[in-house]
N, C-alpha and C positions, 0 to 999 in steps of 0.2 A: 473540455478534459482531453486527456493525452492519455492514448493506451497502447501496450506493443507488447507481440510477444516476441521470444527471438531465441537462440540457441544462444550456452556458453559453453564452448568446449562439447566433452560429450553430456552435457545436461541439456535436453530439449524442453522446449515450449515453458521457458520462464516466462513470467507476465509482470508488466510493472504500469503504474496507473499512477498519472498524478492531474491533482483537480484543484484550480484556484478560486477564491470565494473572496467577496468584498461584500459586508454587512453592514447599514448605516442605520439608525431609529435615533429619533430626539438629539441628534448632532452626536453621537457617539459612534465612531466607526471601529469596526473587526474586520481584520481583511488574514487571508494566510492562506495555506495549502495544506490537502492531503494529497500522501502518496501509501501506495500498496504494493509490496513486492510477493510473489511468488513461484515455487519453483519445485519440482518432482523430488522428492526425498524415497531411491531407492527404487523397488517395483510398484508399492503401494501406499505410499505417504507423500504427504505436500507438508513445504512446511513453507510460511509466509510471514510479512514484517507491514505494519501499518504504522502510519506515524501524522499526528496533526500538528503542523506548524503553525502559529499564528501570533495574533497583539497579545493573545493571554494565555493562558496557562499552555505548552506543549505536551504533547502523552504520545506513545507509542507501544505496541505492543506486539509480541512474537506468540505464532501459532505453529500447534503442529497437530496433523489430519492423519488417521492410518483407515484406511477403508478394509482393514481384516486382510483374512487370506482367499 
């Protein structure tokens, strides 16, 4: 797994993570990767992206979380 925090202009604490995998069972293999990105949005919120890319069906998800005031 690779994981890194960085600043992007005025946006601080952006997080990105990437994990690769390979799974083999009964002479069939699946390999791919997970990727995750999250960043602050305003003072009290976070937006995120998660993706799974591999031999099977790819998927992705976008999220928003607010901590309130």
